[in-house]
TIZA-272943 format. One record per residue (C-alpha): residue number from 0; residue in one letter; x, z, y. Coordinates in Angstrom, 3 decimals. Each point is the difference from the previous one (the first is absolute). Layout:
N
NUM|A|X|Z|Y
...
REM end
This chain:
531
0|M|-189.305|6.471|-262.717
1|Q|1.008|2.193|3.161
2|I|-1.648|3.569|0.496
3|T|0.366|2.043|2.839
4|V|-1.718|3.411|-0.141
5|D|-0.273|1.038|3.956
6|Q|1.836|3.353|0.507
7|L|1.210|0.602|-3.800
8|R|2.755|2.566|0.368
9|G|2.618|-0.579|-2.750
10|D|-0.966|3.272|-1.860
11|M|-3.767|-0.361|-0.188
12|P|-0.554|-2.055|-2.965
13|T|2.263|2.091|-2.114
14|R|-1.569|2.980|1.631
15|H|-3.499|-0.702|-1.673
16|L|1.226|-1.994|-3.038
17|K|-1.346|2.568|-2.643
18|Q|-3.175|-0.571|2.061
19|F|-0.174|-3.879|-0.504
20|G|-1.779|-1.708|-2.601
21|E|1.394|-2.974|-1.718
22|G|0.430|-3.610|1.186
23|G|0.817|1.068|3.665
24|F|2.526|2.112|1.611
25|R|1.320|0.847|-3.441
26|Y|0.327|-3.904|-1.059
27|L|2.213|-0.602|2.946
28|L|1.987|3.092|-0.747
29|E|0.245|0.108|-3.700
30|E|0.312|-3.593|-0.990
31|G|1.697|-1.112|3.521
32|I|3.349|0.623|1.974
33|H|-0.900|3.054|2.147
34|Y|3.039|-0.156|2.879
35|N|-0.220|3.860|0.963
36|N|2.097|-0.021|2.734
37|A|-1.350|-3.208|2.426
38|H|-0.246|0.607|3.545
39|H|-0.478|-2.262|3.236
40|T|3.000|-0.653|2.030
41|H|-1.413|-0.178|3.451
42|A|-1.381|3.341|1.979
43|N|-3.474|-0.629|1.305
44|T|-1.781|0.215|-3.324
45|E|-3.802|-1.398|0.972
46|T|-1.734|-2.392|-2.040
47|I|0.459|-3.674|1.617
48|V|3.538|0.895|0.060
49|G|0.332|1.161|-3.792
50|H|-2.769|-3.105|-0.643
51|T|2.447|-2.495|1.310
52|T|3.207|1.408|-0.930
53|L|-1.332|0.110|-3.873
54|A|-1.019|-3.619|0.818
55|T|3.121|-1.264|1.630
56|G|2.790|2.051|-1.384
57|A|1.523|0.340|3.353
58|N|0.151|2.977|2.321
59|P|-2.586|-0.091|3.672
60|A|3.354|-0.796|1.781
61|A|-0.676|-3.531|-1.671
62|H|-3.475|-0.198|-0.803
63|G|-1.381|1.235|3.398
64|M|-2.831|2.106|-0.924
65|I|1.721|3.308|1.431
66|G|-3.159|1.844|-0.149
67|N|-3.769|-0.009|-0.166
68|L|0.051|-0.532|3.776
69|W|2.094|-1.081|2.444
70|Y|0.168|-0.098|3.934
71|D|0.346|-3.919|0.634
72|R|2.075|-0.284|3.548
73|E|-1.171|-3.371|0.431
74|A|-3.558|0.709|-0.522
75|G|0.045|3.419|1.555
76|R|-1.761|1.713|-2.277
77|T|0.175|1.450|-3.435
78|V|-0.807|-2.546|-2.942
79|Y|-1.024|0.541|-4.145
80|N|2.211|-1.440|-1.710
81|I|-1.944|-2.947|-1.769
82|E|-2.146|-0.973|3.216
83|D|-0.291|-3.579|0.665
84|P|-2.811|-1.072|2.338
85|D|0.772|-3.440|-1.578
86|Y|-1.378|0.229|-3.307
87|S|-3.389|2.132|0.082
88|L|-2.159|1.252|-2.787
89|L|-2.157|-2.090|-2.237
90|T|-2.636|2.803|0.517
91|S|-1.816|0.599|3.340
92|G|-0.265|3.877|0.567
93|A|3.077|0.602|-2.365
94|D|2.237|1.163|2.740
95|V|0.518|3.783|0.250
96|D|-2.699|2.161|1.211
97|D|1.482|2.364|2.500
98|A|-2.731|2.641|-0.335
99|T|0.826|0.655|-3.813
100|E|3.722|-1.245|-0.786
101|I|2.221|2.689|-0.531
102|D|2.959|-2.271|-0.362
103|P|1.184|0.561|3.883
104|T|2.404|-2.757|-0.432
105|Q|-2.483|-2.621|-1.395
106|R|-1.707|0.990|3.372
107|A|3.152|-1.640|2.053
108|A|-0.630|-3.406|-1.024
109|T|-2.167|-1.659|3.218
110|S|-1.396|-3.204|-2.378
111|D|-1.098|-0.053|-3.549
112|G|2.623|-2.161|-0.720
113|R|2.277|0.691|-2.891
114|S|3.382|-2.347|-1.586
115|P|3.353|0.409|-1.271
116|L|1.782|-1.363|2.866
117|T|1.599|3.094|1.602
118|I|1.993|0.116|-3.365
119|L|3.497|-1.255|1.025
120|T|1.266|-0.821|-3.747
121|S|-1.380|-1.868|-3.439
122|T|-1.486|2.339|-2.701
123|F|0.128|-0.314|-3.846
124|G|-3.444|-1.826|0.261
125|D|1.250|-2.506|2.518
126|E|2.980|-0.690|-1.917
127|L|-2.053|-0.155|-3.172
128|A|-1.866|-2.569|1.746
129|V|3.044|-1.895|0.772
130|N|1.411|-0.131|-3.431
131|T|-3.174|-1.345|-1.390
132|A|-0.986|-2.728|2.890
133|G|-3.023|2.357|0.931
134|R|-1.608|-0.503|-3.724
135|A|0.958|3.979|-0.402
136|K|-3.442|2.226|0.418
137|V|1.015|2.726|2.796
138|F|-2.326|2.491|0.997
139|G|-0.296|3.654|1.922
140|V|-3.429|2.518|-0.532
141|S|-0.128|3.381|1.753
142|I|-2.373|2.142|1.934
143|K|2.262|-0.478|2.913
144|D|0.597|-3.420|1.668
145|R|3.935|0.963|0.505
146|G|-0.063|1.199|-3.351
147|A|-1.179|-3.532|-1.672
148|V|1.766|-2.246|3.352
149|A|3.156|1.311|-1.040
150|M|0.038|-0.573|-3.490
151|A|-1.099|-3.377|0.065
152|G|2.624|-1.132|2.336
153|H|-0.048|-3.256|2.082
154|A|-1.336|-2.211|-3.136
155|G|-2.603|2.055|-1.696
156|K|-3.392|0.943|0.705
157|A|-1.232|3.491|1.112
158|F|-3.174|1.968|-0.201
159|W|-0.735|3.283|1.045
160|F|-2.795|2.115|0.378
161|S|-1.920|0.175|3.111
162|K|-1.958|3.718|0.652
163|A|-1.797|-1.718|2.914
164|A|-1.688|-2.724|-2.491
165|G|0.375|1.813|-3.368
166|Q|1.539|-2.780|-1.173
167|F|3.188|-1.903|-1.236
168|V|1.297|-2.264|2.894
169|T|3.220|-2.720|1.204
170|S|0.826|-1.563|2.818
171|N|0.180|-3.460|0.903
172|Y|3.469|0.366|-0.734
173|Y|-0.885|-0.679|-3.341
174|Y|-2.974|-1.799|-0.480
175|D|-2.644|-1.956|1.615
176|R|-2.700|1.508|-1.864
177|Y|-0.464|2.424|-2.679
178|P|0.631|-1.189|-3.278
179|E|-3.424|0.153|-2.074
180|W|1.270|2.912|-1.882
181|V|0.721|2.095|2.754
182|E|-3.600|-0.513|1.307
183|A|-1.321|1.110|-3.172
184|W|2.016|2.840|-0.317
185|N|-1.423|0.935|3.416
186|D|-3.226|-0.641|-0.968
187|K|-0.636|2.272|-3.316
188|G|0.613|2.786|2.559
189|L|2.470|2.437|-2.000
190|P|0.862|2.026|3.176
191|Q|-3.616|0.818|0.962
192|S|-0.862|0.656|-3.805
193|F|1.928|3.277|0.367
194|S|-2.880|1.245|2.861
195|G|-0.761|3.624|-0.342
196|Q|2.418|0.771|-2.862
197|S|2.753|2.764|0.555
198|W|3.526|0.212|-0.886
199|E|0.073|2.508|-3.297
200|L|2.995|1.153|-1.611
201|L|0.990|-1.877|-3.105
202|N|0.747|2.829|-1.832
203|P|-1.113|3.812|-0.153
204|I|1.971|1.838|2.479
205|D|1.640|2.144|-1.999
206|T|2.706|-2.663|-1.168
207|Y|0.724|-0.597|3.577
208|L|3.470|0.854|1.278
209|F|-1.135|0.391|3.277
210|A|-3.316|1.966|-0.750
211|N|0.200|2.689|2.659
212|E|1.524|-1.504|2.724
213|K|-2.315|0.545|3.240
214|G|0.148|0.645|3.501
215|Y|1.861|-2.546|1.700
216|K|-2.265|-3.430|-0.175
217|P|-2.527|-1.230|2.527
218|D|-3.433|-0.815|-0.529
219|F|-0.096|-3.614|1.242
220|A|-3.404|-1.126|1.136
221|G|-1.853|1.878|-2.721
222|F|2.441|-1.267|-2.694
223|G|0.447|3.370|-0.755
224|S|3.137|2.094|-0.586
225|T|-0.868|0.871|-3.643
226|F|-1.560|-1.838|-3.199
227|P|-2.227|-1.407|0.292
228|H|0.351|-2.488|2.349
229|P|-3.050|-2.179|1.124
230|L|0.014|-3.479|1.106
231|G|-3.265|-0.058|1.750
232|E|-2.053|-2.878|0.044
233|A|1.469|-3.846|0.630
234|E|-1.931|0.002|2.939
235|S|2.055|2.698|1.664
236|G|2.604|-1.028|2.161
237|Y|2.530|2.008|-1.939
238|Y|-0.882|-0.829|-3.497
239|T|2.397|-2.917|-0.684
240|T|2.820|2.477|2.030
241|F|-0.892|2.148|-3.031
242|L|0.216|-2.528|-2.119
243|T|3.817|-0.755|0.979
244|L|0.453|4.092|-0.700
245|S|-1.245|0.268|-2.983
246|P|1.056|-1.495|-3.669
247|F|-2.761|-2.357|0.455
248|G|2.061|-2.077|2.833
249|D|2.682|-1.345|-2.929
250|K|-2.451|-0.401|-2.604
251|M|-1.036|-2.618|2.130
252|T|3.044|-1.340|0.528
253|A|0.860|-0.565|-3.504
254|D|-3.868|-1.511|-0.560
255|F|0.893|-2.343|2.559
256|A|3.533|-0.608|-1.538
257|K|-1.511|-0.504|-3.096
258|T|-2.436|-2.446|1.299
259|L|2.594|-1.708|1.646
260|I|2.513|-0.395|-3.357
261|D|-2.707|-1.655|-1.624
262|A|-1.390|-1.999|2.794
263|E|3.532|-1.713|1.056
264|G|1.097|-0.310|-3.660
265|L|3.284|1.972|0.640
266|G|1.770|-0.266|-2.894
267|D|-1.706|-2.812|-1.606
268|D|2.948|-2.346|0.278
269|N|4.085|-0.094|-0.859
270|V|0.660|0.586|4.170
271|T|0.466|3.622|1.044
272|D|-2.606|1.354|1.846
273|F|0.106|3.002|2.276
274|L|-2.894|2.786|0.862
275|A|0.722|3.266|1.937
276|V|-2.110|2.618|0.304
277|S|-0.035|2.932|2.546
278|F|-1.833|3.185|-0.797
279|S|-0.372|1.622|3.512
280|V|-2.604|2.889|-0.866
281|T|3.065|2.804|-0.883
282|D|1.170|-0.804|3.293
283|Y|-3.295|0.530|1.496
284|V|-0.377|3.037|-1.686
285|G|3.653|1.478|-0.004
286|H|-0.422|-0.290|3.735
287|L|-3.594|2.175|0.194
288|F|0.592|2.392|-2.646
289|G|3.880|0.307|-0.860
290|P|2.023|-1.606|-3.204
291|S|-0.172|3.558|-1.649
292|S|-3.879|0.394|0.493
293|L|-3.051|-0.299|-2.804
294|E|-0.960|-2.877|1.577
295|A|3.485|-2.109|-0.495
296|E|0.153|1.180|-3.590
297|D|-3.240|-1.097|-0.841
298|N|0.607|-3.388|1.899
299|L|2.826|-0.366|-1.818
300|L|-1.826|0.730|-3.615
301|Q|-2.690|-2.847|1.047
302|L|2.535|-2.276|1.003
303|D|1.834|0.155|-3.290
304|R|-3.600|-0.692|-1.833
305|T|-0.326|-2.797|2.467
306|L|3.889|-1.377|-0.931
307|A|-1.020|0.255|-3.356
308|D|-3.118|-1.995|0.621
309|L|2.052|-2.757|1.934
310|F|2.619|-0.437|-2.470
311|A|-2.535|-0.397|-2.915
312|Y|-1.483|-2.778|1.579
313|I|3.429|-1.732|0.587
314|D|0.793|0.739|-3.539
315|A|-3.351|-1.613|-1.083
316|E|0.277|-3.211|2.300
317|V|3.645|-0.445|0.379
318|G|2.125|2.389|-2.388
319|L|1.971|2.831|1.211
320|E|2.613|-1.845|-2.069
321|N|0.127|-2.610|2.686
322|T|-0.371|2.029|2.648
323|L|2.795|2.024|2.269
324|I|-1.285|2.768|1.611
325|V|1.883|1.870|2.941
326|L|-1.707|3.239|1.365
327|S|1.437|1.577|3.241
328|S|-1.336|1.432|3.225
329|D|0.353|-0.151|3.623
330|H|1.372|3.038|0.743
331|G|-0.063|3.700|-1.329
332|A|-1.709|2.800|1.940
333|P|0.561|3.494|1.482
334|E|-1.717|3.255|-1.273
335|A|-2.959|1.129|2.530
336|P|1.701|2.879|1.757
337|G|-2.954|2.215|-1.059
338|Y|0.996|-0.756|-3.631
339|L|3.513|1.193|0.507
340|A|-0.974|3.257|1.698
341|S|-1.711|0.771|-2.787
342|I|3.297|0.045|-2.076
343|G|2.277|1.584|3.039
344|M|1.306|-3.224|1.285
345|P|0.569|-1.052|3.429
346|G|-1.935|-3.404|1.639
347|G|-1.835|-0.620|3.217
348|Y|-1.834|-2.428|2.078
349|V|1.678|-2.024|3.114
350|T|-2.262|-0.268|3.116
351|P|1.542|-2.448|2.485
352|D|-2.944|-0.377|2.329
353|N|1.588|2.204|2.873
354|W|3.406|-1.569|-0.030
355|D|0.180|-2.208|2.876
356|T|-1.003|3.201|1.939
357|A|2.488|2.530|-1.755
358|P|2.353|1.407|2.006
359|A|3.254|-2.025|-1.460
360|V|-1.862|-3.373|0.783
361|A|0.065|1.339|3.307
362|R|3.532|0.800|0.318
363|I|0.642|-3.688|-1.489
364|K|-2.352|-1.467|2.981
365|E|1.916|1.615|2.568
366|R|3.385|-0.873|-1.609
367|F|-0.974|-3.516|0.364
368|G|-2.040|0.163|2.579
369|I|-3.407|-1.253|-1.335
370|P|-2.920|0.297|1.441
371|G|-2.562|-0.655|-2.211
372|A|-0.510|-0.128|-3.999
373|L|3.060|0.187|-2.227
374|F|-1.644|-1.234|-3.040
375|E|-2.115|-2.954|-0.810
376|G|-1.193|1.619|-3.275
377|Y|0.638|1.319|-3.311
378|D|-0.352|-2.144|-2.870
379|H|1.396|1.701|-2.807
380|P|2.730|0.230|-0.500
381|Y|1.403|-1.740|3.233
382|L|-0.770|1.278|3.369
383|T|0.215|-2.631|2.631
384|L|0.690|0.297|3.887
385|A|-2.207|-0.691|2.520
386|A|0.612|-3.483|1.551
387|E|0.470|0.689|3.289
388|V|3.284|2.289|-1.221
389|R|0.820|-2.761|-2.646
390|N|0.469|-3.079|2.465
391|N|1.287|2.231|2.882
392|P|3.654|-1.489|0.529
393|D|1.459|3.572|1.483
394|I|-0.714|1.879|-2.948
395|D|2.993|0.410|-2.459
396|R|-2.377|-0.389|-2.932
397|V|2.851|1.224|-2.897
398|A|0.283|3.097|1.978
399|L|-3.802|0.568|0.500
400|E|-0.842|-0.379|-3.837
401|T|3.264|1.884|-0.560
402|M|-1.613|3.214|2.285
403|I|-3.602|-0.428|-1.252
404|S|1.494|-0.064|-3.706
405|D|1.815|3.087|1.130
406|E|-3.026|1.957|1.014
407|L|-2.330|-1.004|-2.520
408|V|1.635|1.544|-2.754
409|A|-0.722|3.260|1.051
410|F|-3.602|-0.433|-0.041
411|E|-1.759|1.660|-3.039
412|G|0.318|-2.142|-3.053
413|V|2.272|-2.740|1.366
414|A|3.112|-0.200|-2.027
415|Y|1.549|-3.227|1.494
416|A|-0.624|-2.054|2.551
417|I|2.013|-3.463|-0.077
418|P|0.511|-1.965|3.091
419|S|-0.681|-3.866|-0.847
420|S|2.836|-0.650|2.102
421|R|2.494|1.650|-2.770
422|L|-2.069|-2.080|-2.665
423|R|1.237|-2.932|1.821
424|E|3.300|0.620|-0.037
425|G|0.341|1.505|-3.570
426|S|1.041|3.162|1.550
427|L|-1.346|2.947|-2.376
428|P|1.294|2.015|-2.032
429|D|0.796|-1.226|-3.656
430|N|-2.592|1.534|-2.476
431|A|-2.985|-1.160|-1.810
432|L|-2.533|1.240|2.629
433|M|1.505|-1.620|2.733
434|Q|0.427|-3.199|-2.386
435|A|-4.003|0.082|-0.384
436|V|-1.018|0.099|3.526
437|L|2.617|-3.147|0.377
438|N|-1.425|-1.958|-2.480
439|N|-3.427|0.818|1.813
440|Y|1.206|-1.539|3.244
441|H|-1.102|-3.751|1.543
442|P|1.313|0.089|3.544
443|G|-3.325|-2.193|0.772
444|R|-2.507|2.247|-1.330
445|S|1.518|3.350|-0.327
446|G|-0.271|2.681|3.319
447|D|2.451|1.730|1.877
448|I|0.372|3.124|-2.057
449|Y|-0.387|0.931|-3.866
450|L|-1.804|3.584|-0.612
451|V|0.822|1.790|-3.666
452|F|-2.020|2.898|-0.078
453|Q|1.494|3.089|-2.297
454|P|-1.157|-0.030|-3.137
455|E|-3.512|0.689|-1.267
456|W|-0.715|-0.584|4.004
457|F|-2.135|-2.623|1.228
458|I|-2.694|-1.039|1.976
459|N|-3.448|0.797|-1.311
460|D|-2.192|-2.085|2.471
461|M|-1.257|-3.330|-1.204
462|D|-1.328|-1.158|3.416
463|G|-2.266|3.272|0.308
464|L|-0.433|0.843|-3.450
465|S|2.069|2.862|-1.799
466|V|1.260|-0.553|-2.790
467|T|1.695|1.874|-2.739
468|V|3.094|-2.115|-0.789
469|T|1.881|-2.644|1.970
470|H|2.981|-1.990|-1.490
471|G|2.101|-2.044|1.817
472|S|3.762|2.019|-0.017
473|P|3.116|-1.020|-1.841
474|W|0.526|3.089|-1.735
475|R|-0.612|-0.360|-3.571
476|Y|-3.277|1.117|-1.048
477|D|-1.126|-3.173|2.388
478|T|2.334|-2.038|-1.680
479|F|-0.292|0.870|-3.291
480|V|-2.219|-2.656|-2.131
481|P|-0.533|-1.094|-3.540
482|I|1.302|-3.081|-1.469
483|L|-1.553|-0.981|-3.330
484|F|0.281|-3.179|-1.896
485|A|-1.694|-0.809|-2.962
486|G|-1.238|-2.814|-2.495
487|Q|1.617|-3.416|-0.561
488|G|3.320|0.713|-1.659
489|I|0.432|3.545|1.028
490|A|1.925|2.795|-2.234
491|P|-1.023|2.934|1.213
492|Q|2.452|2.787|1.673
493|K|0.689|2.196|2.922
494|V|2.126|-0.700|2.400
495|S|1.375|3.041|2.457
496|R|2.787|-1.886|2.228
497|R|-1.238|-0.458|3.529
498|V|-1.770|-2.920|0.483
499|H|-1.571|-1.663|2.835
500|T|-3.095|-1.994|0.798
501|I|1.556|-2.628|1.863
502|D|1.263|-0.893|-3.936
503|V|-3.544|-1.252|-1.336
504|A|-0.694|-3.259|1.717
505|L|3.258|-0.970|-0.996
506|T|-0.285|0.698|-3.596
507|L|-3.149|-1.450|0.065
508|S|1.335|-3.452|1.478
509|I|2.632|0.300|-3.070
510|V|-2.287|0.371|-2.324
511|A|-2.390|-2.560|1.492
512|G|3.243|-2.428|0.338
513|T|-0.838|-0.087|3.970
514|R|2.384|0.260|2.940
515|P|-0.059|3.704|1.430
516|P|-2.023|0.310|3.089
517|S|2.050|-0.814|3.006
518|G|0.801|3.319|1.245
519|A|0.720|1.532|-3.453
520|T|2.525|2.530|-0.167
521|G|-0.359|2.274|-3.042
522|E|1.196|0.009|-4.047
523|V|-1.291|-1.682|-2.868
524|L|-1.517|2.842|-2.458
525|L|1.880|-1.371|-2.668
526|E|-2.023|2.195|-2.741
527|V|-3.123|-2.050|0.726
528|L|2.407|-2.992|-1.179
529|G|1.068|1.751|-3.186
530|Q|3.163|0.706|1.323
REM end
């Protein structure tokens, strides 16, 4: 079983260990192998990138998922990572609701279709299916479509939560019609059962580390900047969004996963099955309130109880001694600039909206005789040149990209601007940060200039919504995640050498006896093998 906790920075589980109950994070930390110096090796630490890396053991340069969004030169537009018009949702009206959706990356899709076909290498789940002649049961479940699809791979089945429909859904890439148990789960209306409730603190407030934080959190659409956070009524437009901004979202994800285990008979025979569950609420809470907020702290304590309940269910149905569990994260997170300021540390927000009209850009356009727009747009972390500029044979692209990079590093909050021409040629300084940027480079999908903001600086505008925190950098706070193995044959220990998320899929392949995923480049975590 592979668990991904979205935006779980590597220090967060241990920071709150004393507050956890039994059977959840404490089970993993105290009865499993805790790799406490684990990092992603790619630079763009976003959701689809990290999930696909954990699933494939490959860097984005190989698996192709270089960002939540990228500019498709052939289509002439920005595309969403797993969009696929050939495979539509099975539920009518379950597409993204532009009026209430707070995830701007999903709004970039031009159809409701979703599939894993943009993932360019195999996943561990794929190789498990190959090894067992398709008899292994392989599933991915998440609130986020990209979290479920990436982990299920090409050969598995994926389910995710539609905020528009208030149900778990899938596309006809996976099924022609829903299994009966999925229809039954949706019919019981668990998401709607929280109507009228509020997100309340799990414990007395004086037991919280961040009980006194205040002053930098937004009040999004009436959800409130302090406890309690009201969900409102099920009929209101933002109700299902508020579910995903609260521990209720992870609870219903776990409930769906438990139903899946029972209905699909996972673990019922001698063929190894694979279930991946991605818990998304930590990411939504982190974006809105920051990782060192009362909300993030309480959400983690409530997720701990959700995990304990899920593990107890698995123990009763399959046996933890028969189950290998690995937990990691797709990325970490910076701290909110408001929180950093409260303790005397620097940080800030980058505002690139006016870059195309900045004096530096005017100098560039004059130097190269560019009359129109210089940039097509910015899809984090890449700036893409305007089509007229890219296609102009009279412009020296290497010289242009070099001048743009030299000018951009003078902008507030920008640490590095790296031309794709240097990435193509491999002419980069020999250091870990530049290698991480190179690991993120795919010639068919990456833009023309890779931007790295200064530590603790980031763009906090998500399509008009002002958020508190945004991840996506190569700095250690964004690459740092936990890797925890527990269950079958695992002896408790703490390992502090540096390991990487590309090691996870390869290690699972060795344990299961499958081929390595096709693009895997990691190392085997020998402690998991008892070595």
